[in-house]
C-alpha positions as a Python dict, from the first residue, in 0.01 Angstrom:
ca = {
    (1, 'X'): (0, 0, 0),
    (2, 'X'): (211, -222, 226),
    (3, 'X'): (28, -85, 532),
    (4, 'X'): (-311, -158, 377),
    (5, 'X'): (-200, -512, 294),
    (6, 'X'): (-81, -570, 653),
    (7, 'X'): (-408, -432, 787),
    (8, 'X'): (-612, -661, 564),
    (9, 'X'): (-408, -967, 664),
    (10, 'X'): (-450, -879, 1033),
    (11, 'X'): (-826, -839, 983),
    (12, 'X'): (-853, -1177, 808),
    (13, 'X'): (-657, -1351, 1083),
    (14, 'X'): (-873, -1187, 1349),
    (15, 'X'): (-1192, -1294, 1170),
    (16, 'X'): (-1066, -1649, 1132),
    (17, 'X'): (-1007, -1689, 1507),
    (18, 'X'): (-1295, -1475, 1636),
    (19, 'X'): (-1565, -1749, 1617),
    (20, 'X'): (-1357, -1983, 1835),
    (21, 'X'): (-1291, -1706, 2087),
    (22, 'X'): (-1657, -1605, 2095),
    (23, 'X'): (-1761, -1968, 2147),
    (24, 'X'): (-1522, -1991, 2443),
    (25, 'X'): (-1665, -1686, 2619),
    (26, 'X'): (-2003, -1841, 2717),
    (27, 'X'): (-1823, -2161, 2821),
    (28, 'X'): (-1579, -1961, 3032),
    (29, 'X'): (-1864, -1762, 3186),
    (30, 'X'): (-2033, -2088, 3283),
    (31, 'X'): (-1697, -2208, 3418),
    (32, 'X'): (-1672, -1896, 3635),
    (33, 'X'): (-2014, -1979, 3780),
    (34, 'X'): (-1900, -2337, 3851),
    (35, 'X'): (-1579, -2207, 4010),
    (36, 'X'): (-1770, -1961, 4229),
    (37, 'X'): (-2007, -2234, 4346),
    (38, 'X'): (-1765, -2522, 4404),
    (39, 'X'): (-1408, -2392, 4424),
    (40, 'X'): (-1408, -2030, 4542),
    (41, 'X'): (-1440, -2106, 4914),
    (42, 'X'): (-1099, -2280, 4919),
    (43, 'X'): (-927, -2137, 4611),
    (44, 'X'): (-1014, -1766, 4603),
    (45, 'X'): (-764, -1488, 4553),
    (46, 'X'): (-633, -1356, 4882),
    (47, 'X'): (-607, -984, 4941),
    (48, 'X'): (-441, -799, 5227),
    (49, 'X'): (-641, -863, 5542),
    (50, 'X'): (-823, -1172, 5408),
    (51, 'X'): (-834, -1479, 5625),
    (52, 'X'): (-640, -1766, 5468),
    (53, 'X'): (-833, -2032, 5277),
    (54, 'X'): (-715, -2393, 5257),
    (55, 'X'): (-645, -2435, 4886),
    (56, 'X'): (-482, -2100, 4813),
    (57, 'X'): (-279, -2107, 5134),
    (58, 'X'): (-157, -2459, 5060),
    (59, 'X'): (-48, -2357, 4710),
    (60, 'X'): (129, -2048, 4848),
    (61, 'X'): (334, -2275, 5075),
    (62, 'X'): (397, -2524, 4797),
    (63, 'X'): (515, -2279, 4530),
    (64, 'X'): (682, -2007, 4744),
    (65, 'X'): (581, -1744, 4488),
    (66, 'X'): (717, -1928, 4182),
    (67, 'X'): (358, -1984, 4062),
    (68, 'X'): (35, -1804, 4139),
    (69, 'X'): (-142, -1958, 4436),
    (70, 'X'): (-492, -1852, 4324),
    (71, 'X'): (-618, -2092, 4058),
    (72, 'X'): (-783, -1809, 3864),
    (73, 'X'): (-441, -1647, 3815),
    (74, 'X'): (-252, -1956, 3699),
    (75, 'X'): (-118, -1981, 3345),
    (76, 'X'): (22, -2334, 3364),
    (77, 'X'): (-293, -2542, 3418),
    (78, 'X'): (-415, -2786, 3157),
    (79, 'X'): (-772, -2904, 3110),
    (80, 'X'): (-658, -3260, 3177),
    (81, 'X'): (-500, -3166, 3511),
    (82, 'X'): (-812, -2983, 3617),
    (83, 'X'): (-1044, -3269, 3522),
    (84, 'X'): (-828, -3526, 3702),
    (85, 'X'): (-789, -3323, 4023),
    (86, 'X'): (-1158, -3234, 4040),
    (87, 'X'): (-1265, -3597, 3992),
    (88, 'X'): (-998, -3759, 4213),
    (89, 'X'): (-903, -3486, 4459),
    (90, 'X'): (-561, -3431, 4612),
    (91, 'X'): (-454, -3419, 4977),
    (92, 'X'): (-739, -3257, 5172),
    (93, 'X'): (-937, -3168, 4856),
    (94, 'X'): (-1203, -3432, 4797),
    (95, 'X'): (-1287, -3561, 4454),
    (96, 'X'): (-1622, -3461, 4302),
    (97, 'X'): (-1871, -3707, 4157),
    (98, 'X'): (-2050, -3648, 3827),
    (99, 'X'): (-2368, -3598, 4028),
    (100, 'X'): (-2201, -3297, 4192),
    (101, 'X'): (-2008, -3147, 3901),
    (102, 'X'): (-2132, -3275, 3565),
    (103, 'X'): (-1889, -3345, 3281),
    (104, 'X'): (-2028, -3039, 3101),
    (105, 'X'): (-1970, -2820, 3406),
    (106, 'X'): (-1622, -2967, 3445),
    (107, 'X'): (-1544, -2881, 3081),
    (108, 'X'): (-1665, -2527, 3147),
    (109, 'X'): (-1453, -2505, 3463),
    (110, 'X'): (-1149, -2625, 3269),
    (111, 'X'): (-1215, -2364, 2997),
    (112, 'X'): (-1236, -2093, 3262),
    (113, 'X'): (-922, -2194, 3452),
    (114, 'X'): (-715, -2241, 3134),
    (115, 'X'): (-817, -1909, 2978),
    (116, 'X'): (-494, -1746, 3102),
    (117, 'X'): (-282, -2023, 2952),
    (118, 'X'): (-445, -1963, 2614),
    (119, 'X'): (-367, -1591, 2637),
    (120, 'X'): (3, -1646, 2711),
}
């Protein structure tokens, strides 16, 4: 009986949070598309034999392995940080105007890049 009760509670909790998770998936998929178009060239994951790219290489030097250098692997990014850095830029990364990356696309990008933080 106790096992059935625990199973039912787990099912109810899962159902309660499933709509929010399902709503995030299309937004994250759109964010992946935005990332691939605007960010990937400088912030892609580096594999053995890859030529270095500016953003990922810079973050490797900055964090010395204490944080993931590839943005897609980070777990500590917030949507606010992402929005600010995309709009204003940092060091050699230029800021992006709303005519380049719309607010809706920026929200999708933030949802994509913070998906690992939500899973932590």
